[in-house]
matplotlib code that plots the C-alpha trace (Angstrom):
import matplotlib.pyplot as plt

x = [-19.3, -17.3, -20.2, -20.7, -17.0, -17.1, -20.2, -18.6, -15.5, -17.7, -19.6, -16.3, -14.9, -18.0, -18.0, -14.3, -14.9, -17.9, -16.0, -13.1, -15.4, -16.8, -13.4, -13.0, -10.1, -8.5, -6.5, -4.3, -3.4, -0.6, -0.3, 3.3, 3.3, 6.0, 4.1, 1.1, -0.5, -0.5, -1.9, -4.8, -5.5, -5.6, -7.7, -10.2, -10.3, -10.7, -13.5, -15.5, -14.9, -13.3, -15.1, -18.5, -17.7, -16.7, -20.1, -21.9, -19.8, -21.2, -18.4, -20.2, -17.3, -13.7, -11.1, -8.7, -5.9, -2.8, 0.1, -0.2, 3.3, 3.6, 6.9, 7.3, 9.7, 7.2, 3.7, 1.4, -2.3, -3.5, -6.7, -8.2, -10.8, -12.7, -13.9, -16.4, -14.6, -11.5, -13.8, -15.0, -11.4, -10.4, -13.4, -13.2, -11.1, -13.5, -16.5, -14.8, -13.9, -17.6, -18.6, -19.2, -19.6, -16.1, -14.7, -16.5, -16.0, -12.4, -11.3, -8.6, -6.9, -7.6, -6.7, -3.5, -0.8, 2.3, 4.5, 2.3, 1.0, -0.9, 1.6, 5.1, 3.9, 1.1, 1.9, -0.6, -0.9, -3.5, -4.6, -7.1, -8.9, -8.1, -10.7, -11.0, -12.3, -13.5, -15.1, -14.0, -15.5, -15.9, -14.8, -17.2, -15.3, -16.5, -13.7, -13.8, -11.9, -9.2, -8.3, -8.4, -5.4, -5.5, -2.6, -1.5, 0.8, 2.9, 4.5, 7.0, 8.0, 11.4, 9.7, 6.3, 6.0, 6.6, 4.0, 1.4, 2.4, 1.9, -1.5, -2.4, -1.4, -4.0, -6.8, -6.4, -4.4, -7.1, -4.8, -7.7, -10.0, -7.7, -7.6, -11.4, -12.0, -9.8, -11.6, -9.0, -11.7, -9.9, -10.8, -9.2, -6.6, -5.2, -2.4, -0.6, -1.0, 0.7, 2.9, 6.5, 7.0, 6.3, 5.6, 3.7, 0.5, -1.1, -3.8, -5.4, -6.7, -8.3, -8.4, -9.9, -6.5, -2.9, -3.4, -6.3, -4.0, -1.2, -3.6, -5.0, -1.5, -0.5, -3.5, -2.6, 1.0, -0.2, -3.0, -2.5, -3.9, -1.4, 1.5, 0.5, 0.0, 3.3, 5.2, 4.3, 7.3, 5.2, 4.8, 8.4, 10.5, 7.5, 8.1, 11.3, 10.4, 7.5, 6.4, 4.0, 2.3, 0.0, -2.7, -5.6, -8.7, -9.4, -12.8, -14.3, -13.2, -16.0, -14.1]
y = [-32.4, -31.2, -31.8, -35.3, -36.0, -34.7, -36.8, -39.9, -39.3, -38.8, -42.0, -43.9, -42.5, -43.4, -46.9, -47.4, -46.0, -48.3, -51.3, -50.5, -50.0, -53.5, -55.1, -56.3, -55.6, -58.3, -58.4, -61.3, -61.1, -63.5, -64.2, -65.3, -67.3, -68.9, -71.3, -73.6, -71.7, -68.6, -70.6, -71.8, -68.3, -66.8, -69.7, -69.2, -65.4, -65.9, -68.5, -67.1, -63.3, -62.0, -63.9, -63.4, -59.7, -59.6, -61.2, -58.5, -55.9, -57.1, -59.4, -62.7, -65.0, -64.9, -67.6, -68.9, -71.3, -73.0, -74.4, -78.1, -78.6, -76.5, -74.8, -75.2, -72.3, -69.9, -71.1, -69.2, -68.6, -66.9, -64.9, -63.8, -61.0, -59.7, -56.1, -54.6, -51.3, -49.6, -47.5, -50.7, -51.7, -48.3, -48.2, -51.8, -51.1, -48.4, -50.7, -53.5, -51.1, -50.3, -54.0, -54.8, -58.5, -58.6, -57.1, -59.6, -62.7, -61.8, -60.5, -63.0, -62.0, -58.3, -57.7, -59.8, -58.2, -56.7, -59.5, -62.4, -61.2, -63.7, -63.5, -62.6, -60.2, -59.7, -59.3, -57.6, -57.8, -55.6, -56.6, -55.6, -58.2, -58.7, -57.4, -61.0, -62.2, -59.1, -61.0, -63.7, -67.1, -69.7, -73.1, -75.9, -79.0, -82.5, -83.3, -82.5, -79.4, -81.5, -83.1, -80.1, -78.4, -74.6, -73.4, -69.8, -68.5, -65.4, -64.0, -61.2, -59.3, -57.6, -54.2, -52.4, -52.6, -56.4, -56.7, -55.0, -57.3, -60.4, -59.2, -58.6, -62.2, -63.4, -61.1, -60.2, -63.4, -65.3, -67.4, -67.1, -68.7, -71.7, -72.3, -72.0, -74.4, -77.0, -76.8, -75.2, -73.6, -70.3, -68.2, -65.0, -63.4, -60.1, -57.5, -56.6, -52.9, -52.9, -55.6, -56.7, -58.1, -55.8, -55.6, -58.8, -60.6, -63.5, -66.0, -69.0, -72.2, -75.1, -78.9, -81.8, -83.2, -83.2, -85.9, -83.8, -80.8, -82.6, -84.0, -80.5, -78.9, -81.8, -81.0, -77.3, -77.8, -80.0, -77.7, -76.3, -72.9, -72.5, -73.7, -71.1, -68.3, -69.0, -69.1, -65.5, -63.2, -60.3, -62.2, -63.3, -62.5, -61.1, -63.2, -63.0, -65.0, -67.3, -68.9, -71.7, -72.3, -75.2, -74.3, -76.1, -74.4, -74.7, -76.2, -72.7, -71.1, -69.7, -70.5]
z = [-54.2, -51.2, -48.9, -50.3, -49.7, -46.1, -45.5, -46.8, -44.7, -41.6, -42.2, -42.7, -39.5, -37.6, -39.0, -38.1, -34.6, -34.1, -35.3, -33.0, -30.0, -30.5, -30.1, -26.5, -24.3, -22.2, -19.0, -18.1, -14.4, -13.3, -9.6, -8.8, -5.5, -3.4, -1.1, -1.4, 1.5, -0.7, -3.6, -1.4, -0.2, -3.7, -5.0, -2.2, -2.9, -6.7, -6.3, -3.4, -3.8, -7.0, -9.7, -8.1, -7.9, -11.6, -12.3, -10.3, -12.2, -15.5, -16.5, -16.9, -17.8, -16.6, -16.8, -14.1, -15.2, -13.8, -15.8, -16.7, -15.4, -12.3, -11.2, -7.5, -7.4, -9.1, -8.5, -10.9, -11.3, -14.5, -14.5, -17.9, -17.7, -20.8, -21.0, -23.4, -23.4, -22.1, -19.8, -18.2, -17.5, -16.1, -13.7, -12.5, -9.5, -8.3, -8.9, -6.9, -4.1, -3.7, -3.6, 0.1, -0.6, -2.1, 1.1, 3.2, 1.2, 0.4, 3.8, 4.4, 1.2, 1.2, 4.8, 4.8, 6.9, 5.3, 6.6, 5.3, 1.9, -0.4, -3.3, -4.4, -7.1, -9.6, -13.3, -15.6, -19.4, -21.3, -24.8, -27.5, -29.6, -33.3, -35.8, -37.1, -33.7, -31.8, -29.0, -26.6, -27.2, -24.4, -25.8, -26.3, -25.3, -24.2, -21.7, -18.0, -17.0, -15.3, -18.7, -20.9, -22.4, -23.1, -25.1, -24.6, -27.3, -27.4, -30.6, -30.3, -33.4, -34.1, -34.6, -34.4, -38.2, -38.2, -35.4, -37.5, -40.3, -38.2, -37.0, -40.6, -41.3, -38.7, -40.0, -43.7, -44.4, -42.5, -40.3, -37.8, -40.4, -40.8, -37.0, -36.9, -39.8, -38.1, -34.8, -32.6, -30.3, -29.8, -26.7, -28.1, -30.5, -29.4, -29.5, -26.3, -25.7, -22.3, -20.9, -20.2, -23.8, -26.7, -29.6, -29.1, -29.8, -27.8, -28.4, -26.7, -28.3, -26.4, -26.7, -24.9, -24.0, -25.1, -27.7, -29.2, -29.2, -31.0, -33.6, -34.4, -34.8, -37.1, -39.3, -39.2, -40.3, -43.2, -44.3, -47.8, -46.9, -44.1, -46.3, -48.9, -46.4, -44.5, -47.8, -48.8, -48.8, -47.4, -44.1, -43.7, -40.6, -38.6, -35.5, -33.5, -30.5, -29.6, -26.3, -25.7, -22.3, -21.6, -19.0, -17.4, -16.1, -12.4, -11.4, -10.7, -13.9, -16.1, -19.3]

ax = plt.figure().add_subplot(projection="3d")
ax.plot(x, y, z, "-o")
ax.set_aspect("equal")
plt.show()
């Protein structure tokens, strides 16, 4: 009996470990820029050097986005990178350092002098995909990239326990399933495991345009499944702050 119990526990552990391993990790890099000259330099680097280097490193799809309404005082470029494992994330810098084409094609950016750097700063957020959507999905939209609206949402929780509760609401409560059934074309749902705002989760949904976005959210708000889920006492008070950012993919973005 004891051996059977140990075997069962081992199998359970292995299945959990395998399931966890299959969940992707994501990095969101945010370039904060102060001039249009910096923006042009970073755009050229990302398009001609960085994304092709990611492709050579085995990352076939990465996203590059800019706010729909730009802030001239803080010009931002968002880069979304999916990783199959934490090991791939940890070793990416070493892989890129060995890429000679990256050094050649990105020379203007990489060799910028100390008194004329390409950005004000770079912000990095590391996330792990939810079990309910363990892999990133590239959206299938009919509109041109210049018309699309990508909505990046951030939900902070008052404590780690409430964060776990909100993540449970997406997975066990099947909030993800409601979004999917209504055609929100999500790119990812994930928990922030390192970043400036924690405890926190983030997700990105995509639409053909702003009108399409508003129509989808109206349907979501009226959906009886959402009304029932959001009315459950067990999921109350699990979000203390939420942020919404509307982004648009640049023409060279893979996503």
